[in-house]
C-alpha positions in Angstrom: 68.1 70.5 133.2 68.8 74.3 133.5 69.0 75.9 136.9 66.4 78.4 138.0 67.4 81.8 136.7 67.9 84.8 138.9 66.3 88.2 138.2 67.9 91.7 138.0 64.8 93.4 139.5 65.1 95.2 142.9 63.4 92.2 144.6 66.0 89.6 143.5 69.8 89.1 143.4 71.8 90.3 140.5 72.2 87.7 137.7 75.6 86.0 137.5 78.2 87.5 135.1 78.9 84.2 133.4 76.5 83.0 130.6 74.0 80.2 131.2 74.2 77.2 128.9 70.8 76.2 127.7 69.4 79.7 126.7 68.1 80.7 130.1 66.0 83.6 129.0 63.5 84.4 131.8 64.0 85.8 135.3 62.5 84.3 138.5 59.2 86.0 137.6 58.9 84.4 134.2 60.0 87.6 132.4 62.7 87.6 129.7 65.9 89.4 130.5 67.8 91.5 128.1 71.5 90.4 127.9 74.5 92.6 127.2 78.1 91.6 126.3 81.2 93.6 125.2 82.4 92.0 122.0 85.1 92.8 119.5 82.6 94.8 117.3 81.3 96.9 120.2 78.4 96.3 122.7 76.2 93.4 121.8 72.7 93.1 123.2 70.1 90.4 123.1 66.7 91.9 123.5 63.5 89.8 124.0 60.5 90.2 121.7 57.5 90.7 123.9 55.2 89.3 121.2 57.0 85.9 120.7 57.9 83.9 123.8 61.5 82.8 123.0 62.4 85.3 120.2 65.4 87.6 120.4 66.8 90.6 118.6 70.6 90.8 118.5 72.1 94.3 118.2 75.7 95.5 118.1 76.2 99.2 119.1 72.5 99.7 118.5 72.5 98.3 114.9 70.2 95.3 114.5 72.2 92.2 113.4 69.9 89.2 113.7 66.5 88.1 114.9 66.0 84.5 116.1 62.9 82.6 117.3 64.2 79.6 119.2 60.8 77.9 119.0 60.3 78.6 115.3 63.6 78.9 113.4 61.6 79.1 110.1 60.4 82.5 111.2 62.5 85.2 109.5 61.7 88.7 110.9 64.0 90.9 108.8 62.8 91.6 105.3 66.2 90.9 103.7 66.4 87.6 105.6 63.0 86.5 104.2 64.3 87.2 100.7 67.4 85.1 101.3 65.2 82.4 102.8 63.1 82.4 99.5 66.3 82.0 97.5 67.3 79.0 99.7 63.8 77.6 99.2 64.1 77.6 95.4 67.8 76.7 95.2 67.0 72.9 95.1 63.9 70.6 95.3 62.0 71.0 98.6 63.8 69.4 101.6 66.9 68.5 99.7 70.0 69.2 101.8 72.5 71.8 100.6 76.1 72.6 101.4 76.3 76.3 102.3 79.0 78.7 103.3 77.9 81.6 105.3 80.2 84.7 105.6 78.9 86.5 108.6 77.3 84.8 111.6 75.5 87.1 114.0 72.8 85.0 115.8 72.9 82.4 112.9 69.4 83.1 111.8 69.8 81.7 108.2 71.8 78.6 109.2 69.0 77.8 111.7 66.4 78.3 109.0 68.2 76.0 106.6 68.7 73.4 109.2 64.9 73.4 109.8 63.8 73.5 106.2 66.5 71.3 104.7 67.6 68.7 107.3 71.0 67.2 106.6 72.4 70.4 105.1 76.1 70.9 105.9 76.9 74.5 106.8 80.0 76.4 107.6 79.9 79.9 109.2 82.7 82.5 109.3 82.5 85.2 112.0 85.8 86.7 113.3 84.1 88.1 116.4 84.7 85.1 118.8 83.2 87.0 121.7 80.0 87.6 119.8 79.9 83.9 118.7 80.3 82.8 122.4 77.6 85.2 123.5 75.1 83.9 121.0 76.0 80.2 121.8 75.4 80.8 125.5 71.9 82.1 125.2 70.7 81.0 121.8 71.9 77.4 121.4 71.7 75.7 118.0 69.1 73.0 117.6 70.1 69.4 118.2 71.4 67.6 115.1 72.1 70.8 113.1 75.3 70.3 111.1 76.5 73.9 111.6 80.2 74.7 112.2 81.1 78.2 113.3 84.7 79.4 112.8 86.2 82.6 114.3 87.8 83.6 111.0 87.3 86.4 108.4 84.8 85.5 105.8 87.1 86.0 102.8 89.8 83.9 104.5 87.2 81.0 104.9 86.2 81.3 101.3 89.9 81.3 100.2 90.6 78.1 102.2 87.4 76.2 101.1 87.8 73.4 98.6 86.9 74.1 94.9 83.4 73.2 94.1 82.3 72.6 97.7 79.3 74.8 98.1 75.8 75.0 96.6 75.2 78.4 98.0 77.5 81.1 99.5 75.7 83.7 101.6 77.6 86.9 102.4 76.0 88.9 105.2 79.0 90.7 106.6 79.0 94.1 108.2 81.7 95.9 110.0 79.4 98.1 112.1 77.0 99.3 109.5 79.1 98.9 106.4 80.1 96.0 104.1 83.9 95.6 104.5 85.9 96.6 101.5 87.8 93.3 101.1 84.5 91.6 100.4 83.7 93.7 97.4 86.6 93.0 95.0 87.3 91.1 91.8 89.8 88.7 93.5 87.1 88.0 96.1 84.5 87.3 93.4 86.9 84.9 91.7 87.3 83.0 95.0 83.5 82.8 95.3 83.2 81.4 91.8 85.8 78.8 92.6 84.1 77.6 95.7 80.6 77.3 94.2 79.5 74.2 92.3 78.5 74.8 88.6 74.8 75.1 89.7 75.7 77.2 92.8 74.5 80.7 93.7 76.1 83.6 95.5 73.9 86.0 97.5 75.2 89.1 99.2 73.3 91.4 101.5 74.3 94.9 100.4 73.0 98.4 101.3 72.9 101.5 99.2 70.9 104.4 97.9 70.7 106.5 94.8 72.9 107.2 92.8 73.8 103.5 93.6 77.6 103.9 93.0 78.3 101.0 95.4 75.7 98.7 93.9 77.0 99.6 90.4 80.6 98.7 91.4 79.4 95.3 92.8 77.4 94.5 89.7 80.4 95.3 87.5 82.7 93.3 89.7 80.5 90.1 89.8 79.6 90.5 86.1 83.2 90.0 85.3 83.0 86.5 86.8 79.4 85.4 86.6 77.1 85.5 83.6 73.9 85.6 85.5 73.1 88.5 87.9 70.0 89.8 89.7 69.1 92.2 92.5 66.3 92.0 95.0 65.0 95.0 96.9 61.9 96.9 97.9 60.6 99.1 95.0 61.2 102.3 97.0 64.9 101.4 97.4 65.3 100.5 93.7 63.6 103.8 92.7 66.1 105.7 94.8 63.7 107.0 97.3 65.4 105.7 100.4 68.5 103.8 101.6 68.0 100.1 102.2 69.1 96.5 101.8 69.7 95.1 98.3 70.4 91.5 97.6 72.9 90.7 94.9 72.6 87.3 93.3 75.3 85.8 91.0 75.5 82.5 89.3 76.8 80.6 86.3 73.4 79.1 85.6 69.9 80.4 84.9 68.3 81.0 88.3 64.6 80.3 89.1 63.9 84.1 89.2 60.2 83.9 88.3 59.5 81.7 91.4 61.8 83.9 93.5 60.0 87.0 92.3 56.6 85.5 93.1 57.6 84.7 96.6 59.2 88.1 97.2 56.2 89.9 95.9 53.9 88.1 98.3 55.8 89.2 101.4 54.4 91.8 103.9 57.0 94.2 102.5 57.1 93.2 98.8 60.3 93.2 96.9 61.2 93.2 93.2 63.6 91.0 91.4 65.5 92.7 88.6 67.9 91.1 86.1 69.1 91.3 82.5 68.6 94.6 80.7 66.9 96.1 83.8 70.3 96.2 85.6 71.9 98.4 83.0 70.6 101.6 84.6 72.7 100.7 87.7 75.9 99.8 85.9 76.6 102.6 83.4 80.3 103.5 83.6 81.0 101.2 86.5 84.2 99.1 86.6 85.2 96.0 88.5 86.8 96.7 91.9 90.4 95.6 92.5 91.8 95.0 96.0 93.8 98.3 95.9 90.7 100.4 95.0 88.1 98.9 97.3 86.1 100.9 99.7 83.4 99.8 102.2 79.7 100.3 101.4 78.3 103.7 102.2 77.4 104.7 105.7 73.7 104.6 106.2 71.9 107.8 107.1 71.1 108.4 110.8 68.3 106.1 111.9 68.3 103.9 108.8 69.0 100.7 110.7 69.7 101.6 114.3 67.2 101.2 117.2 66.8 103.1 120.4 
């Protein structure tokens, strides 16, 4: 049973500096307390959502990283996370467990979602920021019975050390600050992804770009050199070049259930489109696969694109 929390308001003592096991998230007056921790990537904060009793937004240096509702792990607040959730929903028959490799951890939103929607799934998560992982574990514990292993290693290193044909899905949601690291954009990396996935497996990467889509084009060219089936998922305004935003890249060796994925994405509060086949040619003209020696991070987002006050 967790101890009674203290409160940082002027009427009560300062809260202890050490974390509380069991996700103590309210003060002595029943109000949720924002939490702050210095981590390898900067300053991490857990900010309570006033509209959902046990829901939290994780930010690092002001950039939103994850949103978790401890009472409802099926709730995906971020639009891009909802789209990944749709992909996980259609990746296998309803409820069937999956073996999933997550590159990038944050507050473990998608592993929690998969544990709730597909019990029995085995999940490995790579996040090199051990301080961030400890911070999340202290206040946002994983549900009982969830088979989720978190390792404090680089995402590419975990992919390279994973057995051949061991994953049904590989999710790459890795940002160094507000950019995708360069070493997770290359042809050797794509080949490792292909090796780890089972023949019916799918790779999904959360990217960010804007017109003229040079970064997206390089990623499509890189993964097209390894995978015969590619697709992208994003809001129409992003795909039309009207603003900077998240773009999911899907890659596989098999025909994906894109019609069902498109139906689900189009029904979201912020609808997204699924483009594939010839529709991707407008992004890839002249682009070449990226080698390790030529790799660069994804573009810096414009001021205010993702940060919060």
